[in-house]
KOLROPA-236797 format. One record per residue (C-alpha): residue number from 1; y negated, x, z negated; residue in three letters. Coordinates in nm, 3 decimals. Layout:
// KOLROPA-236797
- nr	py	px	pz	rest
- NUM	Y	X	Z	ALA
...
This chain:
// KOLROPA-236797
- nr	py	px	pz	rest
- 1	-4.090	1.808	-0.009	MET
- 2	-4.111	1.502	-0.172	VAL
- 3	-4.274	1.294	0.107	ARG
- 4	-4.000	1.420	0.315	ARG
- 5	-3.709	1.324	0.078	LEU
- 6	-3.872	0.995	-0.005	VAL
- 7	-3.866	0.914	0.358	ALA
- 8	-3.551	1.002	0.395	ALA
- 9	-3.421	0.821	0.101	LEU
- 10	-3.602	0.487	0.206	ARG
- 11	-3.426	0.523	0.539	GLU
- 12	-3.094	0.511	0.338	ARG
- 13	-3.186	0.204	0.103	TRP
- 14	-3.291	-0.004	0.422	ARG
- 15	-2.970	0.057	0.587	GLY
- 16	-3.050	0.243	0.895	GLN
- 17	-2.813	0.522	0.879	LEU
- 18	-2.539	0.489	1.146	PRO
- 19	-2.195	0.350	1.051	PRO
- 20	-1.919	0.568	0.958	PRO
- 21	-1.728	0.768	1.226	ARG
- 22	-1.398	0.569	1.171	PHE
- 23	-1.477	0.215	1.071	PRO
- 24	-1.285	0.087	0.751	ALA
- 25	-1.003	-0.165	0.776	VAL
- 26	-0.947	-0.408	0.466	ASP
- 27	-0.624	-0.231	0.299	GLY
- 28	-0.414	-0.525	0.251	ASP
- 29	-0.464	-0.621	0.609	ALA
- 30	-0.345	-0.283	0.701	LEU
- 31	-0.038	-0.254	0.507	ARG
- 32	0.066	-0.641	0.630	ALA
- 33	0.016	-0.532	0.988	ALA
- 34	0.200	-0.239	0.978	LEU
- 35	0.495	-0.416	0.789	ILE
- 36	0.479	-0.673	1.078	ARG
- 37	0.481	-0.372	1.344	GLY
- 38	0.790	-0.227	1.144	LEU
- 39	0.995	-0.525	1.226	GLN
- 40	1.204	-0.484	1.543	GLY
- 41	1.168	-0.117	1.553	ILE
- 42	1.524	0.019	1.552	PRO
- 43	1.612	0.166	1.194	ALA
- 44	1.745	0.500	1.384	ASP
- 45	1.377	0.528	1.491	VAL
- 46	1.171	0.425	1.182	ALA
- 47	1.295	0.457	0.789	ALA
- 48	1.053	0.280	0.594	ASP
- 49	0.719	0.228	0.509	LEU
- 50	0.533	0.283	0.173	HIS
- 51	0.169	0.180	0.042	HIS
- 52	-0.008	0.402	-0.248	VAL
- 53	-0.351	0.339	-0.359	ARG
- 54	-0.570	0.655	-0.447	LEU
- 55	-0.845	0.607	-0.678	ASP
- 56	-1.131	0.848	-0.615	ALA
- 57	-1.172	0.909	-0.997	ARG
- 58	-0.821	1.066	-1.011	SER
- 59	-0.792	1.438	-0.980	PRO
- 60	-0.525	1.571	-0.760	PRO
- 61	-0.235	1.533	-0.744	TRP
- 62	-0.076	1.171	-0.680	HIS
- 63	0.290	1.153	-0.655	ASP
- 64	0.370	0.927	-0.368	SER
- 65	0.760	0.855	-0.476	GLY
- 66	0.860	0.971	-0.126	LEU
- 67	1.085	1.248	-0.061	ASP
- 68	1.092	1.417	0.283	LEU
- 69	1.417	1.596	0.423	ALA
- 70	1.358	1.918	0.617	PRO
- 71	1.237	1.872	0.950	GLY
- 72	1.154	1.505	0.902	GLN
- 73	0.835	1.338	1.025	TRP
- 74	0.599	1.123	0.854	LEU
- 75	0.256	0.925	0.954	SER
- 76	0.004	0.834	0.736	TRP
- 77	-0.268	0.533	0.825	PHE
- 78	-0.547	0.513	0.582	ALA
- 79	-0.860	0.315	0.510	THR
- 80	-1.138	0.305	0.243	GLY
- 81	-1.399	0.534	0.114	ARG
- 82	-1.530	0.747	-0.158	VAL
- 83	-1.867	0.713	-0.278	ASP
- 84	-2.041	1.033	-0.394	LEU
- 85	-2.384	0.833	-0.425	SER
- 86	-2.364	0.435	-0.346	ARG
- 87	-2.727	0.407	-0.395	ALA
- 88	-2.801	0.703	-0.132	LEU
- 89	-2.507	0.562	0.096	ASP
- 90	-2.357	0.912	0.053	ILE
- 91	-1.972	0.842	0.132	ALA
- 92	-1.659	1.006	0.276	VAL
- 93	-1.391	0.849	0.458	GLY
- 94	-0.998	0.935	0.457	PRO
- 95	-1.044	1.151	0.773	ASP
- 96	-1.188	1.396	0.548	PHE
- 97	-1.094	1.288	0.192	GLN
- 98	-0.729	1.229	0.214	LEU
- 99	-0.508	1.550	0.159	TRP
- 100	-0.098	1.609	0.134	GLY
- 101	0.130	1.872	0.008	ARG
- 102	0.519	1.863	0.043	ILE
- 103	0.695	2.014	-0.244	GLY
- 104	0.488	2.313	-0.345	ASP
- 105	0.417	2.390	0.008	GLY
- 106	0.061	2.433	0.119	PRO
- 107	-0.219	2.166	0.119	VAL
- 108	-0.289	1.993	0.486	PHE
- 109	-0.500	1.725	0.608	ARG
- 110	-0.572	1.545	0.963	GLY
- 111	-0.884	1.501	1.142	THR
- 112	-0.882	1.100	1.156	ARG
- 113	-0.763	0.848	0.933	PRO
- 114	-0.413	0.861	1.073	SER
- 115	-0.208	1.181	1.071	HIS
- 116	0.131	1.291	1.161	THR
- 117	0.331	1.599	1.053	VAL
- 118	0.668	1.733	1.042	ARG
- 119	0.806	1.860	0.690	ALA
- 120	0.866	2.242	0.731	GLU
- 121	1.048	2.222	0.381	ARG
- 122	1.218	1.924	0.192	GLY
- 123	1.027	1.787	-0.105	GLY
- 124	0.843	1.506	-0.262	ARG
- 125	0.534	1.412	-0.072	LEU
- 126	0.190	1.432	-0.316	TYR
- 127	-0.153	1.293	-0.189	LEU
- 128	-0.494	1.384	-0.298	ALA
- 129	-0.857	1.233	-0.276	SER
- 130	-1.047	1.570	-0.232	TYR
- 131	-1.421	1.567	-0.268	PHE
- 132	-1.601	1.654	-0.515	PRO
- 133	-1.321	1.908	-0.563	GLY
- 134	-1.248	2.206	-0.410	GLU
- 135	-0.943	2.423	-0.356	TRP
- 136	-0.895	2.723	-0.510	ALA
- 137	-0.551	2.829	-0.369	SER
- 138	-0.342	2.689	-0.081	PRO
- 139	-0.104	2.536	-0.314	ALA
- 140	-0.355	2.293	-0.428	GLY
- 141	-0.505	2.445	-0.748	ASP
- 142	-0.877	2.296	-0.802	LEU
- 143	-1.164	2.547	-0.825	SER
- 144	-1.384	2.272	-0.951	THR
- 145	-1.346	2.096	-1.321	SER
- 146	-1.113	1.786	-1.286	PRO
- 147	-1.420	1.600	-1.471	ALA
- 148	-1.615	1.572	-1.147	GLU
- 149	-1.417	1.305	-1.037	TYR
- 150	-1.550	1.095	-1.262	GLN
- 151	-1.891	1.108	-1.102	ARG
- 152	-1.742	0.938	-0.784	VAL
- 153	-1.623	0.592	-0.684	ARG
- 154	-1.394	0.398	-0.467	GLY
- 155	-1.061	0.498	-0.336	GLY
- 156	-0.819	0.501	-0.032	LEU
- 157	-0.526	0.275	0.090	ASP
- 158	-0.277	0.506	0.229	VAL
- 159	0.039	0.322	0.437	CYS
- 160	0.315	0.609	0.476	ILE
- 161	0.548	0.601	0.744	MET
- 162	0.871	0.792	0.755	ARG
- 163	1.046	0.850	1.086	TRP
- 164	1.425	0.926	1.157	GLN
- 165	1.352	1.108	1.459	ARG
- 166	1.033	1.236	1.675	ASP
- 167	0.728	1.043	1.540	ALA
- 168	0.561	0.983	1.897	LEU
- 169	0.823	0.758	2.027	PRO
- 170	0.816	0.567	1.744	GLY
- 171	0.419	0.546	1.734	LEU
- 172	0.443	0.409	2.081	GLU
- 173	0.696	0.141	1.986	ALA
- 174	0.462	0.051	1.680	LEU
- 175	0.176	0.034	1.918	ARG
- 176	0.364	-0.243	2.119	GLU
- 177	0.387	-0.470	1.817	ARG
- 178	0.072	-0.401	1.629	THR
- 179	-0.263	-0.135	1.601	ASP
- 180	-0.460	-0.211	1.337	PRO
- 181	-0.829	-0.108	1.374	GLY
- 182	-0.698	0.105	1.688	GLY
- 183	-0.540	0.344	1.409	LEU
- 184	-0.197	0.365	1.594	VAL
- 185	-0.348	0.439	1.942	GLY
- 186	-0.622	0.709	1.776	GLY
- 187	-0.308	0.873	1.659	GLU
- 188	-0.101	0.876	1.958	ILE
- 189	-0.432	1.015	2.124	GLU
- 190	-0.451	1.276	1.890	ARG
- 191	-0.091	1.390	1.937	LEU
- 192	-0.106	1.374	2.303	ARG
- 193	-0.472	1.522	2.382	VAL
- 194	-0.540	1.749	2.061	PRO
- 195	-0.877	1.910	2.041	VAL
- 196	-0.787	2.290	1.971	THR
- 197	-1.047	2.547	1.857	PRO
- 198	-1.122	2.841	2.096	PRO
- 199	-0.851	3.129	2.095	ALA
- 200	-0.928	3.366	1.788	GLY
- 201	-1.107	3.108	1.576	TRP
- 202	-0.969	2.901	1.303	GLN
- 203	-1.116	2.655	1.066	TYR
- 204	-1.206	2.720	0.696	LEU
- 205	-0.893	2.645	0.543	TRP
- 206	-1.022	2.486	0.210	PHE
- 207	-1.228	2.237	0.446	LEU
- 208	-0.982	2.164	0.680	GLY
- 209	-0.949	2.113	1.053	PRO
- 210	-1.199	1.896	1.249	ALA
- 211	-1.237	1.800	1.616	GLU
- 212	-1.572	1.947	1.643	ILE
- 213	-1.527	2.265	1.837	TYR
- 214	-1.354	2.311	2.164	ARG
- 215	-1.395	2.574	2.474	PRO
- 216	-1.720	2.528	2.655	GLY
- 217	-1.760	2.487	3.031	GLU
- 218	-1.878	2.856	3.087	ALA
- 219	-1.601	3.133	3.021	ARG
- 220	-1.612	3.229	2.636	GLY
- 221	-1.850	2.957	2.550	SER
- 222	-1.806	2.720	2.244	ILE
- 223	-1.900	2.334	2.223	HIS
- 224	-1.983	2.184	1.927	CYS
- 225	-1.999	1.778	1.887	HIS
- 226	-2.040	1.660	1.530	THR
- 227	-2.074	1.294	1.404	ARG
- 228	-2.002	1.186	1.042	ALA
- 229	-1.785	1.506	1.002	ASP
- 230	-1.800	1.878	0.861	VAL
- 231	-1.642	2.189	0.995	GLY
- 232	-1.651	2.583	0.947	ILE
- 233	-1.524	2.770	1.243	LEU
- 234	-1.446	3.109	1.158	GLN
- 235	-1.366	3.455	1.358	ARG
- 236	-1.230	3.759	1.144	ASP
- 237	-1.422	4.092	1.215	VAL
- 238	-1.403	4.384	0.976	ASP
- 239	-1.714	4.611	1.069	LEU
- 240	-1.946	4.837	0.869	PRO
- 241	-2.294	4.689	0.809	LEU
- 242	-2.541	4.942	0.961	ARG
- 243	-2.895	4.944	0.897	GLU
- 244	-2.931	4.846	1.252	ASP
- 245	-2.647	4.583	1.285	THR
- 246	-2.768	4.277	1.472	ARG
- 247	-2.616	3.971	1.519	LEU
- 248	-2.711	3.851	1.915	GLU
- 249	-2.630	3.512	2.025	TRP
- 250	-2.725	3.265	2.293	ARG
- 251	-2.711	2.875	2.209	TRP
- 252	-2.837	2.534	2.362	ARG
- 253	-2.881	2.284	2.103	VAL
- 254	-2.910	1.952	2.241	ASP
- 255	-2.929	1.711	1.949	VAL
- 256	-2.998	1.797	1.581	LEU
- 257	-2.760	1.580	1.308	PRO
- 258	-3.088	1.560	1.096	SER
- 259	-3.401	1.387	1.108	ARG
- 260	-3.533	1.555	0.809	PHE
- 261	-3.568	1.898	0.650	SER
- 262	-3.241	2.018	0.519	GLU
- 263	-3.290	2.148	0.208	ASP
- 264	-3.197	1.865	0.016	THR
- 265	-2.854	1.763	-0.048	LEU
- 266	-2.913	1.404	0.109	PRO
- 267	-3.038	1.551	0.429	THR
- 268	-2.832	1.863	0.436	HIS
- 269	-2.687	1.824	0.807	ASP
- 270	-2.713	2.094	1.044	TYR
- 271	-2.567	2.317	1.330	VAL
- 272	-2.565	2.696	1.265	SER
- 273	-2.406	3.051	1.300	ILE
- 274	-2.333	3.252	1.005	ALA
- 275	-2.211	3.617	0.905	VAL
- 276	-1.998	3.659	0.588	GLU
- 277	-2.018	3.990	0.404	PHE
- 278	-1.778	4.155	0.168	GLU
- 279	-1.975	4.041	-0.109	SER
- 280	-1.871	3.688	-0.049	GLY
- 281	-2.188	3.563	0.059	ILE
- 282	-2.276	3.426	0.389	ASP
- 283	-2.650	3.413	0.543	ILE
- 284	-2.621	3.101	0.790	THR
- 285	-2.892	3.074	1.072	TYR
- 286	-2.985	2.731	1.171	TYR
- 287	-3.227	2.517	1.375	TRP
- 288	-3.443	2.299	1.124	SER
- 289	-3.557	1.952	1.212	ALA
- 290	-3.902	2.042	1.033	GLY
- 291	-3.872	2.369	0.816	LEU
- 292	-4.084	2.644	0.937	PRO
- 293	-3.918	2.936	1.121	VAL
- 294	-3.853	3.218	0.831	GLY
- 295	-3.810	2.978	0.555	ARG
- 296	-3.488	3.096	0.332	GLY
- 297	-3.295	2.897	0.067	TYR
- 298	-2.976	2.888	-0.102	TRP
- 299	-2.750	2.606	-0.007	CYS
- 300	-2.823	2.254	-0.197	PRO
- 301	-2.458	2.167	-0.240	LEU
- 302	-2.346	2.285	-0.588	PRO
- 303	-2.012	2.436	-0.485	THR
- 304	-2.198	2.638	-0.259	TRP
- 305	-2.491	2.744	-0.435	HIS
- 306	-2.558	3.136	-0.466	ARG
- 307	-2.262	3.145	-0.210	ARG
- 308	-2.439	3.059	0.127	GLU
- 309	-2.803	3.139	0.211	PHE
- 310	-2.949	2.948	0.481	HIS
- 311	-3.234	3.074	0.740	VAL
- 312	-3.459	2.903	0.987	VAL
- 313	-3.470	3.061	1.336	VAL
- 314	-3.614	2.757	1.528	ARG
- 315	-3.748	2.420	1.422	SER
- 316	-3.852	2.110	1.573	GLY
- 317	-3.803	1.964	1.903	PRO
- 318	-3.941	2.229	2.106	ARG
- 319	-3.682	2.394	2.315	ASP
- 320	-3.396	2.167	2.284	LEU
- 321	-3.166	2.137	2.564	GLY
- 322	-3.269	2.479	2.685	THR
- 323	-3.082	2.817	2.638	TRP
- 324	-3.218	3.025	2.365	CYS
- 325	-3.137	3.389	2.257	GLU
- 326	-3.170	3.506	1.938	GLU
- 327	-3.123	3.852	1.763	SER
- 328	-3.115	3.911	1.374	ARG
- 329	-3.128	4.250	1.197	VAL
- 330	-2.847	4.175	0.939	LEU
- 331	-2.905	4.452	0.680	SER
- 332	-3.275	4.339	0.680	ALA
- 333	-3.226	3.986	0.632	ASP
- 334	-2.979	4.049	0.345	TYR
- 335	-3.248	4.293	0.204	ARG
- 336	-3.541	4.035	0.221	ARG
- 337	-3.341	3.711	0.124	TYR
- 338	-3.089	3.838	-0.119	ILE
- 339	-3.090	4.199	-0.240	GLY
- 340	-2.928	4.526	-0.162	GLU
- 341	-2.695	4.455	0.138	PRO
- 342	-2.289	4.521	0.105	PRO
- 343	-2.129	4.786	0.290	ALA
- 344	-1.951	4.533	0.556	ARG
- 345	-1.927	4.238	0.740	ILE
- 346	-1.595	4.050	0.724	ARG
- 347	-1.652	3.702	0.955	ARG
- 348	-1.854	3.511	1.198	VAL
- 349	-1.883	3.161	1.127	TRP
- 350	-1.991	2.825	1.337	LEU
- 351	-2.082	2.551	1.100	ILE
- 352	-2.165	2.164	1.160	ALA
- 353	-2.217	1.935	0.918	ASN
- 354	-2.317	1.559	0.997	SER
- 355	-2.152	1.406	0.654	LEU
- 356	-2.429	1.299	0.466	PHE
- 357	-2.668	1.132	0.746	GLN
- 358	-2.358	1.037	0.971	ARG
- 359	-2.587	1.146	1.285	ARG
- 360	-2.470	1.323	1.581	GLU
- 361	-2.529	1.713	1.641	GLY
- 362	-2.438	1.877	1.979	ARG
- 363	-2.483	2.230	2.087	CYS
- 364	-2.307	2.503	2.247	GLN
- 365	-2.275	2.916	2.175	TYR
- 366	-2.232	3.201	2.436	ALA
- 367	-2.221	3.542	2.433	VAL
- 368	-2.213	3.613	2.072	ILE
- 369	-2.193	3.976	1.982	THR
- 370	-2.237	4.212	1.684	LEU
- 371	-2.417	4.535	1.795	ARG
- 372	-2.535	4.876	1.661	SER
- 373	-2.639	5.200	1.785	ALA
- 374	-2.253	5.311	1.817	ASP
- 375	-2.078	5.003	1.868	SER
- 376	-2.120	4.665	2.046	VAL
- 377	-1.837	4.396	1.931	VAL
- 378	-1.779	4.075	2.121	ALA
- 379	-1.704	3.775	1.906	VAL
- 380	-1.729	3.509	2.154	ALA
């Protein structure tokens, strides 16, 4: 393990990691460009533009100073990065890091450095720089200590535009005048051609939405494409866990998001399928870059340790790009790796993480079922 970790760290220190998913724009330049672009747009289209600087070390929440009327649209454009480790070049950008809340409403975030939302209720807009925190409730309470924020560095520049009418015509008028870093055009594209998950699936709320999963070409299949992002897609099931209950699926993994074994935090990038039990623990089955088949370990992320258990079902480049069939006896796996199995299954997950090494991962899933002697439940 030491040799693998040293090799991964050497790659980081030499600056050989891919760039972020969205290149950063200078914060002052972003603000100046949007102010120029706002000039000439009729006042009955765009109300105003506000700039907020979020220090990564300040725990949620930050008062933006902006009040929104019920039904009013806003768009934000953000830049910057939050460094979890400068030495290891582990950082997150505003596409994952920036969250909002209107009044005492639920938390929300976008999938890009830009985001547009309509206020369902009136109230003050609050902003948050999220990681290394984790939400305990949709109201934005933290499950982690605010002291954790002293371990990170950096910050975000956020430019917020309030619209008097529907945001899309305003964004199009803005793009005619300016488009710093392609943020305005990217937001128009996101609104016009949204990437939506397959029917019946939803993203884990406290990680937020992503543009990773979409319906595949074959009926019932699910396509996954991750790069420098993270997402957990979930489908609710409520089934008894029998001694013979199996998770069965087909998948074709084309590209692995890690070049190294995934059992350390700096290399913990992977694609997987998981089952969540009523114990609150999930077992996630994944294709490793180098760990042996059958290897199991608790998640190396501090907030996920003792909550998620990883099991290697395939390893290395062999069979990449081909459809493979898998079958796991869930109670036997739970007993082998964790302890006495719980009584019920709660959810099936699809997981993709490429935040740490910022590399691409691509795969497809098909024919996901939970099977026992007395029932067959089609998940996808």
